[in-house]
N, C-alpha and C positions, 0 to 999 in steps of 0.2 A: 726488310731492313730497318737499320736503325738509323734515325736521324737527331741530332743533339742540337740545344743551342743554350747558350750560358750566360748569364748575368751576374758583373762581380761589384761588389761594395755597393751594393743597395742599402741606404741608409734606415733600415728598419730591423728591428730585431730577431733573429732568425726564429725564434719559438712565436712569432706573431706570422712568420711568413709562413712556417709549416703548417698552421691552422691552415689555411686556406688552401695551401701547396697540396696535402694529403687528401683532401676533398676533391681533387683533380683526379687521381689516380685510377687507371682503367677506363676514363670516361673517351667515348669519341671529341675528336676536336672541337668540331661543331659546337656541342652541347657544352663542351667545356667553355668555347666563347660567349656561349649564350648564360653561362652559369657566372663567368666573371663578370658579364657587363652589369648584374644585379645586385652582386656582392656589395656589403657598405664598408667593409674593410679597407683600411689604406693599402693593404700589400695587393689587392685586387689588380688595381691599375696597373704598376710593374708587370705582373705575371701575364696579364691581359697580352701585354705589347710583345713580353719573350714568348708565347704562345703563338702570336702572329709571325712574330721573325723564326720560330722554328717550323711554322706551316711554309712559308716563304721559301727555307733553306731545301725544304721536302720538295716541294714543285719544282722549283729555277735549279738547283745543284743534282738532284737526282731524278727529276721526273715524275714524280709520285703523284697520285691524286689525292685531294682535301680528303673525299668523302670517304678513303680507303684508311686512315690514319686514326690511332688512338693514343694516348697518353700511358706510355708504359711505366713512366717513374718520373719524381719530381725530385729532386737532391735539395735541400736547402743546408748549406756548411754555413760554420761561424767565420765571419769576416774579422777584420782590423777591429779594433777598439780603440775609440777617441777618450783620453783620460782626459776629465773635467774635475774641477773642485767646487764644493758649495761651503760659503761659510756657516761654521756651526757655532754652538753656544763656549764661552770661556776662551775664544780666540782659536778654535779648533777647527780645519777644515774636514770635510768630508770627500771621498772622492765617488765621482760619477763617473761610469762608466756608457758610454755611448755606441751601443753594438751595431755592427753592420753584417749583410750577410751574402753569400755567394750561392745562387741559385742554377741551377741545371735542369733541362726540362728534355727527357729523352721520348721519341712520338717511335711509334712501330706501325707495321701494317698490320691489319684485318686479315687480308687475303696475299701471299706474298707473291711478289712478280707483277702485280697490276701497277701499268704505268699508264701515262697519258700518250695520246696518241698525237703526234707532230704534225704540224699544220703542212700540207703540201704547198710547196714555194709557188705564187702566182708567176704566170706568163706573161712578160712585159712585151706589150705591143709598140715595135719602132713606126714611130711617126715620120713622115717625108719634110726635110726641110724645108721652110718656104724659100720663095724664090727673091732675089736682088728687087725684082718690081715688086712684088706683094711687102718689101720691107719699105719702100720708098713710101707708101700710101700710108703706112701707120706712122710716119715719122713727124714729130710737132714742131707747129713752125716756130721760128727764133722770135723771141718778143724782143723789142729794144727797150732799154731800161728807162725808166721816166726820170725827169729832171725832179731835183729834189726841191721842196717848197721852202722857199724862208720862215724861218721860226721868229716870232716877237722879241723884243730885245731883252737879252741879258744882261743884267748888272754885276759886275764881280763874279761872273762863274754861275752865279744862281739867281732866277728871276725873282724880283721882290714882288708879292702879293698884298702886304701889310704897310702902310705908313703911317706911324703916330699922327704925324703933322699934316696939316692940308695946307697948301700953300696957294 
């Protein structure tokens, strides 16, 4: 069974992302995660996040085992280009294209049909409710409110703590 995850509009040129993505093709997912964690390229971090997302899709949506997955394909397509201008000589302007990428990771099973075992639901024990007499023992005693202590004299809403003149 194939499992996919997609990342759109990554602001790194597709040529640079393909360089890292094609190195992962055919690798088991655990080895690919280790490989991406040691890559120095800037596109390794988003690819690692995307791979983690694809593995989560496989485990949670399809019940597949992580150890049974490998990367079948990494497709890197060109996204939108943001156009900017750089001033050049004699009043001219040179155009700059800031390229973006759309990445799609396809995971496949090594051994088809291997699924995770579903945990059996635990049987809950029914506890008897405590009687009224037992509840009376645990009631907190009522505490009376304390009388407020008078504060020092306040002058005009604010207490004066410094006076220039000594009288």
